[in-house]
N, C-alpha and C positions, 0 to 999 in steps of 0.2 A: 375912541381908544382911551382918552384921558379919563372918561367917566368909568370905564371898566376897570382900569388900573387903580382908580382912587376909591373903590369900594372898601368898606372897613375890613373885609376879609383879605383882599389883596394887599392892603397896606400892612396888615399883620403878617402876611406871608413874606413880603419884601423885607420887612424889619428883621424877621427871623433868618431868612436866607442870607442876608448880608453878613451874618456872623459865621456862616458855614459855606464859604464860597467853593471849597474843594470837596464838598460832599453832596450826594444826592439827598434833597430834603423830602422825606416822606411825611406829608402834611395830612393829619387826620381830619377827615370830613365824614361824619356819620360812621358808617360801617366800612369805609374805605380809607386807604392812604393814597392821596393824590399827589402827582408831580406836575409841574408847570414849566413852560418855556423850554430852555435847552436841556434841563433835567429830564423833562418828559420825552423830548426827541431822542436823547441818548439812551434812556432806559427802555423806551419802546423798541428801539433797534436792538439793544443787547438781549432783551428778554422776549422779543417777538410779541409785544403787546400791541393792542389797537391804539393808534394815536388819534385822539379826537380834539375838540376845541371847547374850552369852557363857555365861550359866548357864541358857539355855533360856527361850523366851518365856513359858512357863507357870510360871516361878519366881515366888516371892512378891515379890522385888525384882529384876527382870531388869536386866542391864547392857547397854544398847544398844551394838551393835557392827556395824561394816562393815569391809570390807577390800578391798585390790587386790593382784594378784600383784606381787612385787618387781621382776620383769623388765619389767613393763609400767607401772611407777609413774610414769615420766616424763611420759607423756601425760596422766594424771590430775592430776599436780601442776601441769603447764603450764596446764590449764584453770582450776584454782583461783587461780593467780597472776595470770592475765589478768583475773580478776574482782576483783582487789584484795586477796586473802587472802595469808597467810604460811603456810609449811609448815616444821615442824621434823622433819628426818629422824633417827629414832632407830634406830641399827643395833647389831648384836652386835659387840662389840670383842674377843671371845675366841672361840677355836675350840671349838665345843660338844663335839667329840670328846675334847678335853683338859680339859674342865671338869666338875667334880662339882657337882651342884646347879644353881642359877640362873645362866644365862649373863649376864655383865656387859654392859650396854647403855649407850650414850651418844648424845647428839645430835651427829652428825658435820657437820651443815650446816643453816643456816636459810635457806630460799629465800624471797625477797621480790620484790615487783614490780620493785624497782630492782636486784636482784642475780641475776636468772634468767640462767643460762648456756646454756640450750638454747632451741630455738624462736625464735632471733634472726632479725630481718629483716636481710638482707644489707647493704643500703645505708642503714641507720638505726642510730644509737647508741641504747643503752638507758641513759639517764642516771639516776643517783641523786644527789640534791641535799641539802645541809645548809644551813640558814639559822640564823644566830646573831647576836644583837645584842650589841655590845661597844663601849664608849667612844663611844656616840652614833652608831654606824654599824651597818649590817647586812652581815655577811659572807655570801657565797654561794659554796659550794664544790660543784663537780660532778665526778662521776667515772663512768666506764664500766668495770665489772669485766671485761666481755668483751674490751676492747681495752687496758686499762691506762691510758688517757689521763685527765687531770684538769685542771681549770682553776679559778682563784680570781678573785673580784672583790668589791667592796663598794659599797654605795649608801647614800644618806643617809636614805631613807624606806622604809616598807613598801610604799608605792605603787610605788617603784622596784623592789623585790623582785618584786612581782607582774608588772611589765612584763618583767623579765629572765626570769622563770620562764615567761612566756607565749611567749617566743622559744625558750627551751631545750626546753620541753615534757618535763620529766623523767617517769619512770615512778613515782617515789616521792620524797617530801620528808621529811627529818628535821628536826624543830623541837625547840627546848629549852624553850619556854614554852607555856602554854595560850593566851595572847594571840595568839601567832604562829599557833598551830593554828587558832584561830577566824578570824583575818584571812585565812588562805590556804585555808580550807575551800571557798570558792566556786570554786576552780580545778578541783575534782573530780578531784584526783590523790591517791592513797593517802598518808596522813600517818602519821608515826611519831614518838613522843615519845622523846627520848634526851638524856641530859646527860653521858654518858661521853665523855672525850676521850683521845686518844693521839697523841703527836707523830709526825711523818713529814716527810721532806724535801720542800720545795716550791719548788725551783729557786733561781736566783741573785738574782732581782729582790726588792727589799725589799717586805715586805707589812705591812699594818696589823694591829692586834690583832684586829679582827673577822674578817679573812680567815684569820689563823692559827687562831683558835678554831673557825671553821667547818670548816676542813680537818681539824683534830684530831678533831672530832665525826664527820666523814665517814669518816675512816680508822678510827676505833674501831669504828664501826658495821659497816664492811666486814669488819674483822678478827673481830668478835664473831659475825657471822652466817656467815662462810665457814670460820672455824675452821682456818685454814692460813696459812702465810707467803705474803703477796701480793707476791712478788718481781717480778712483772711491772708493778706500779704505777709509772708514770713520774713524775718530778718535775712538779709542777703548773705549768701556764702561768698567769702572773699578768697580768691585763689590767684596764683601766679602761673603763667604758662609753664614755668620751670618746675612746678609741683608735679607735673605729669609728663609721661612720654610725649614728645612732640611729633605730631603726624602732619605731613604736608597734605593739602587737599588732594593732590594727585595720587598720594600714597593711599589715602582712604578710598579713592576711586579704583586705583590699580589692584588693590587687594580685595576689592568688593566687600568692604566691611559691613556696610549697611544697605547697599543697593547693588543689584546685579548690573554689571557694565553693559550687558546685552539688552536687558529689558527695562532697566531702571526701577525694577520692583524689589521689594524685600526678599521675595523668594529667590533662591539662588545665591544669596549673600551669606556671609558668616553669621550675621544677626538672624537671618531667616532660619539657619540650622540650629542656633543655640536657643532661640526663643521658644521654649516650651513652658514659659511662665504661666501661672494660673490666674494672675491678676493683671489688670491694665497698668497699674502703677509699677508692678515688677517689670513688665515689658519696657516701660519708659526708662527705668533705672538701668536695665541691662544695656540699652542703647547708649546711655551716658557713660557706662563703664567701658564700652568698646571704643568710644570716641576719646576717652581720657584714661588710657592705661596708667598704672601706678609706677612710681619710682621708689616707693618705700618698701624695703625688704620686710619690715615688721608687718605692715598691713597685708602685703602679698601672702606672707606666711599665715596670718590670721585667717584669711579667706581660704587658703589651701587646707588648713586644719579643719575648718568648718565643712568644706566640700568632702574631705576624706571621711569625716565622722558621719555625715549624712549618707555617704556611699556605703559605709559599713552597717548602718542601721536601716535595713531594707523596709521592715514593717512600719517603723516610725516615719520613714520618708514617705511611704505610700499614704499613711494617715495625714501627713502634712499636705501632700499633693491633693488629696481628695477635699480637705478642708479649705485650702487656698482657692480651689475652683468655686467655692460658694461665697468667697469674699467679694463684696462690691468695691467699686473704685472709691475707696475711702477718701483719697486725696481730693478728688473732684467733688465728692459729696460735701466735704467740709468747706471747700471753696464756695459752693453754692449757698451754704448757710451764711457765710460771711458776706457774700455778694448780695444776699437777700432774694435769691430766686429758688431756694429749696422748697419743694413741695412736701406734703405729708408722706407721699410715697417715698421720697428721698430719705426722710427721717426714719421711716420703717426699715429701709435698706441699711441705714446707719446702725440701727438697733440690731438687725440680724448679723451684721459684721461684728459688732462688739460681743455678741453672744457666742461667737466662734472662738474668741481669744482663749478661754480656759482650755478648749480642745487643742489649740496650737501649743499652749504651754505644757499640756500633759504629754504631747508627743516629744517635746524637747527635754523632759525631765531627765532622761538617761544620757543626754549629751554632755560632754565634759569640756569641749573646746571653748576657749575664752570668748570668741565672738558670738557663738550661739547662746552662751550663758548671758552675755550682755543683752542680746536681742530679746531673750525670754523675759529677763527682769524688766525691760522697758515696755513690755506689752501690758499696759494698764487697761483692764476690761471696763472701766468706768461703770461700775455696777449700779450706782444711784442714778446716773443718766439713762442707762439702759432700762432700768425699772420705770422711770418716768415715761420714756417713749412707749414702753409696753402698756402702761396704764392709759396713756393718752389716745393712742391711735388704733383703729381697726387694722386687721392684718392686710387688707387689700383696699386702701383708700383710693379715691379717684385722683386723677392727675391735677384737676382744677382744685384750687384752695378756696374758691368763693361760691361753691354750690352745695356745700354741706356734705354729709356722709363720711367725714374723716374721724370724728371723735368717738371713742368707745363709750358705751353705756356705763354709767357709774363714775365717770371721771368728773362730771359737773352736774350737781343736783339741779341747777337752774336750766341747763340744757336738757336734761332728762325730762323735766316738766314740760318744756316747750315741745319736745318731740312726742311726748304722750298726747298732748293736746292736738297736735297735727295728725297723729296716727288715729286718735279717736274720731276726729273730724272726718277723716277719709273712710273710717269704718261706717260712720253715720251716712255718708254719701252712698256707699255700696248698699246699705240697708234701704235708703230712700229709693234708689233705682229699682230694687227688687219689689218694693211695696207699690210703686207707681205703675210698674208693669202689670202687677196683679190687679190694681184698681182700674186701670184703663183697658186692660186686655190687649195692649200693644206690646208684643214680645221684643220688638226692635228698639223700643224706647231706651235712650241711654243718657247718662250724665257726662258731660265733657267739660273741657276747660281751655280757654286761651287767654293771652295776656291782655287783650283788648276788652273782652266782655266778662272775664272771670268765669265762674261756673255757670252752666246752663243745662236745660233739659232739651234734648233734640229728638224730634219726631219726623219721620218721612212725610213728604207732601201727600202721599196716598193715604196715610193713616191719620193725618191731622184732623180730618172731618169726624173721626171717631171720638175726639176729645170732648168732654162735657163743656158746655159754654161757660166761660169765665174761670175754668179750673187753673189756667196758667196765664201769665202776662207775656204776650208776644214781644221778643227782643230783637230778633233778626230773621229775615227771610232769605233762604238760599235757593239755588236752582232746584234742588231735589228734597229740601227739608226746611222745617221751621224750627227756630230755637226759642225757648221760653225761660222765664225765671219766675220765682215765687219769693215773697218776703222772707219766708223761713230759710230758703236756700241762700239768699244774699246775706242773711244774718250769720249763718254757718260759714259762708265764704270769708267773711271778715275775720272770724275767729281762726279759721284754718290758715289763711294767707298771712295773718298777723303772726301766728305762731311760727309758720315756716320762715318768714322774713327775719323774725327775731332770732330763730335758731341758727340760720345761716350766718347772720352777723355775729352771733355769739361764738359759733364754731370757729370763724376766722380769727376772732380775738383770742380765743383759747390757743389756736394753732400758733399765732404770732408769739404768744407768751412762752410756749414750749420752744419754739425756734430761737427766741432770745436767750433762753436758758442754755441751749446747745451752743450759742455764740460764745458764752463764757468759757467753753472748753475747747475752743478752736486750736490753740497752741499745743495742748496736750494730745488732742486727737491727731494733729499733724505729725507729732513725734511717733505716735503709734503707726500711722500710715507709712512713714519712712522705714520703720523696723520691719513691718510686714513685707514691704517691697523688697528690702534687702534679703530677708529670709527666703522669699520667693525666688530671687535670682540664684541664691546659693543652692536651693533645692533643684532648680532647673539645671545648673551646672553639674550637679551630682547625677541627675538623670541622664544627661548627655554623656557623661563619663562612663556610666554603666552601659548605655545603649550602644555606644560606638567604641568601647574598649580603649578608653584613654588612661594614661598613667599620670601619677603626680610627678611634676618636674622638680628637680633639685635646683635651688638657687645658689649660685656660686658667687663669691666675692672676687674671684680672679677673672681670668680672661678666657676660660675654657668653655667651648661649646661642644657637647657630645650628645648627639641625637641618634639613637639606634632605631632603625626601621620607622622613620618618620613618614607621615602621610598628610596629604592635603585634606583638611577637614570637610570641605564641601564637595570636592570632586569625587572622593571615595564613596560618598553616599549616592551618587547618581550612576555608579558603575555596579554591575552585579557583584554580590558579596564575594570577596576574595580575589577579584580581578585587578584591584589597584596594586601597583608595584611600589612597595615601601622602599625608601632610601634613607640612609643615614647621612650625617654630616659631622665632621670633626674639625674644630678650629681651636687654636691655642696661641700662646705668645710666639711660637715659632712658625705658625701657619695661620696668618691673619686673612689671607685673600685666596679665593678659588677662581681660577680661570676656567670657565665651563665651555667645552666645545661639544659638537655633536650635530646631527642633521636637524633641519627644521622639522617641526611637528613631533620631535622625539620626546619632548617633555622638559626642556631646559627651563622655560618660564614657569612651568608648574613647580619644579624643584625649588626655584627661587622663592616663589610665593609661599610655598609650603613652609620654608624656613621662617619667613617673616610672620606668618600666621601662628606658628607654634610659639615664637618669641612673644607675640602679642597676647595670645591666650594665657601664657605664663604670667604676664604682667597685669592681667585683670584678676588673677587669682583662680584661674581654671586649670583643670587637668588638661593634658595635651595628647594629640593623636600620635603616639609613638610607643615602642616597646620600652624605651628608657630615654630620659632627657635630662641633661645638665646644662643650665643656661645662666649667663650673667644678666644683669639688669641693663637694658639698652636705654639710653636717654632719648634717642631719636631713631626713626626709620625713614630712609629716603628710598624711593623707587623710581626707576625709569624703565617701564616695561610696556611694550606695545607701541604701535604707531598711532600718533594723534596729532591733529593740527588745531589751531585756534584762529579760525577764519574771521571771527569778530574783531580781534585785535590785529589781524593781518599777519599772523605768524605761521610759517610753514611747519610741516612735520619736523624737519631738521632743526629749525630754530627753536621749536618747543623742546626738542630733545636737548639742545645745548643749554637752554635756560634752566631746565629741570636738573641737568647735570651740574650746572654752576651752583645751584642751590645746595646740592649735596656736598660739593667740594669746598664751599666757603663756610657752611654752617655745621658740617659734621664734626664730631670730636672722636677721640679714640674710644669712646664708650657708645658710639653709634653703630648702626647697621645700614649698609649701603647695598642696594640691589640695582645693577645696571645691565640692561639687556640689549645686546646688538648695537652698542654705541657706534655711530659713524656710518650706518648703512644708508643714511639719507643723502650722502654726497659721493664723490668719486672714490674709487678704490684707494688711491694713494692718500687723498685727504682723510678718508675715514680711518685708514690704518694708522696714520700718523697721529690723529687725534686719540684713537683708542689706546695706543701705546703711551702717549703722553699722559693721558688720564690715569692709567694704571700706575705709572711711575709716580705721578703727583700724589695719589692716594697713599702709595707705599711710603713716600718720603715725608709728606707734610701732614697727612690726616691720621693715618694709623687705625682707621675704623675697620671693623669686621666687614668684609666686602665679598659679594658674589658678582663676578663679572662674566656675563655670557657673551660669546662672540662667534661670528662666522669667519673671522680672519684667523685661520689656522696657523698662519705665520707667527702670530703672537705667542704661540706656546713656547717659543724659545726663551721667553722671559723667565720661566721657571729656573733656568740655569744661573741667572745672576741676581734675581730678587729673592732673597733668602726666605721671606715670609709668604711667598706666592707658590701655590701648588696647582698643577693641572688636574682637572677631572673631566670626564666625558660621559655622555649618555650613550649607551651601547645600542648599536644597530647592526644587523647582519644581512647579507644578500642571500636570497634563496631563489634559484631559477631566474636570475636577472632582475629580481624585485627586492626592494628593501623591506625588512621586517624590523619595526621599532620594538626594542625590548624594555624601554623606559627604565633601565637600570643604570645607576650612576656609579662609575668606578674611577679610581685614580688613574692618571695618565691622560694623554691627549687622544682626540679622535683621529682616525686615519684618513677620513675623507668626509665631504659634506652631504653627499647623496642628494644634491639638489635636483638632478634630473630624475631620480627615482621618485621624488616627491611630486614632480610635475606629472609623472606617469600615473601616480595615485589620483591625481586631480583630473585624469582622463583627457589630457591634452592630446591632439592628434598624433598617431604613430609616426607619420612622416616628420613632424616637428621634433619628436623625441629622438628619432634616428639622426636628424641633422645636428641636434644639440650634442649628441654623443661624438659625432665626427669633429665638431668645433672644439669640444672639450679636449679631445685627443691632441689636436693641433696646438691649443693653448698650453697644454701640459709640457709639450716638447719645446716650446719657446722659453726665453729667458725668464726665470721666476721673478715674482714681484719682490723688490728689495725691502728689507726690513732693517731698521736702525738697530745697532747693537744695544741690547738692554743694559741697564745700569743696575748693579747690585745694590741691595738695601741691607744695612744702612749705606747711604750714598757717600762716597769719598769726594772731596772737593777738588778733584783734579780733572783735566780735560777728558772728555768721554771719547773713547775710540769708536768709530763707526765702521760698519761693513762697507767694503768698497762698492760705491755706486757708479764710479767713473774710472777711467784709465788714469795712470799716474800723471799723465800730461794734461789732464782735464783742468781748465782754469777754475772750476767750481769746487774742486776738491778742498782747497784751502778754506773757502768759505764754510763748507759743510763741517769741516773738522773743528772750526772755531766756535760753532753754535753751542750754547749751554741749554740744551733742550730741557733738562730737569728743572731748571728755574724759570722756564716759560709757562705761561698759562696756556690752556688748550687753544684759546683764540689767537694768542701770539704765535703759537706753533703753526696754526692754519695760515695766518697771514704770511709768515716766513716761507712756508711751503709754496704758496702762490707766487711769491716774488722769485724764488729760485726756479720754479717752473718757467716763469716768463723769461728769465735770463737764459735758461737752457734752450728755449725755442728760438732765440735770436739767430 
């Protein structure tokens, strides 16, 4: 065993592997990447490869080994990366032909979930994030190696970090402490520990110490894993969470902004509806807009102006649409150039994209909006660079950059001369083959080539006897043929192969020269890519507005919400045209909160989501699905819609409901939007009703946010009588022949009943069960009604609150109930008090 492990090759392997203990080491041996020991066992299991042994399976101490062909390694590596592993690529860095003894090997790249440059999803970023704590704040730096973009922010708490990462959804997180690793583990994103830092420019905006440290760690990690100059990395965009509308992770999920809650796919989400972008970089930008809606009225107005103008200029918009479809992913092409992996084909695609810019500018000539004018002026076509690429490369170069065939004739006189020599030599070979066939009378005689013997004359075994004695020199005998050479053939071979080898080498040098020239334009090309991406998004929003009959929203500086015939943007598209029931919503300073009642399945949740999505569309600068819309700018949207639990952290549905409600109550401002659906249904009737009422009153008194509160507790509709800013609305339903018909129409006032048994009938529960439920319902309705605390008017007066009589005058609990200050209780305190009173009542 000692002798096997101490071979020069294994010593080299151990030395390299020691530096990469957390990565699978792909160790290059000839035409294969080999893995040994535990790496081999794990990879063989993960990829279903054959596990062998380097020194034979029957050896006393076999060394487990498996391998993959180097030309097919990318596919295997991608599988490992997508499962959260890392791969260290160890390659030969010396020419084996020029080396005596062991060839020198080094790790040339470490591929991780956050730095994979292949198998990329076109319209999605692959973010790597670093999280660092410094001076009492948490710095968050994110970067995408495939595009070169990066951004910085900082937050005050780890909870804030979790929320930001839940929106970013990185592929890998770099942390610097064990505590951070533990705190972020539940996100189920691959975590890497690193403490190394390296400075890198991060734009003009001032940054705090936490942001600077996070970006230094991020840049160092990128540099250490990629092992090359990352010249394509752009200066980081620095932002604060307060620069944008803040969306809780559950809000992004509940509103299905980027993923369908049912399938987890983009299709069925708001992003899936809006994304009719023509370019990959436009699709990525649209997703970022949805995740970070604006708070700036000026920027919102600029975008709306641009969308409106594009909507009005139909023919120019169609020209832009058609042109954008021809645009390649300029952002990632430029990143490849800086990264050093761009091929000649990539550079031809870059040229093709630059050649489209004048056509884009022509379509924008008639546009007068400020933003479209800025975008047009910023689209530099880089004429000189485009001309260089056109002169240098053929229109369809090969993918490989080291086999020739890339450079166009006329670009290099030296190359042209070598290519002519090679071509003339091959013409001579064809002439020789024809003349030898004629001279020998053997029609199947041919001239071939392989890398071992070079050029040769091949004759079948049956025809070999027809050759004149001594005409050729035998070189190789095969089963069915003989191969020969001649002095003249070997002389020409030297000329041909010499010209080919020199031309391939020269072509690669010329290619590298052109690529280096493109590198000098990376920053300006990235500016062009950002402008094309933004224009693409604006064109897409105009297309959606026209296709689905959206209107331009009016941005108000007051507190008025006035939506006429609003629609849910996604749901309306899956229903037959005209079947979606549009509903309006009116809120103002005297009407801040709507209490929504109506039967289950009638559309209460859809109505709430519809409002939130219209508000969000407005704040990304989009037209909205309505006949008319006037909206303020909301700083946050909070949602609690639908039942969900969190079994991983041990939280029940009701606990999740309470935690999410607590987020809204403590963080919302009077500029926020709160959507709460069926709060309290996860506990008993009395508990749930008490909590629901206390929450409504708390929002009215302490928060003041625009609120939609959906409930099945019809008893709460009495709150309208004393909370001045609360109004009842209901979703209409009617009975026809003993069955409920949902009209999906929202009207002012409270619902008259819940229709729960009718919904059960729609679900095809057994008839006998339905009949029994109706009997029980009749009995319950004749019994004493569920008590409801007297609501408190808003604005609240600081005097004792009168309660409806829950007990007789002689009841000892009456005094206790009358003395409670429910309005100043938190929901949890109200729940605990209710439990205590109930316990006393049962004694």
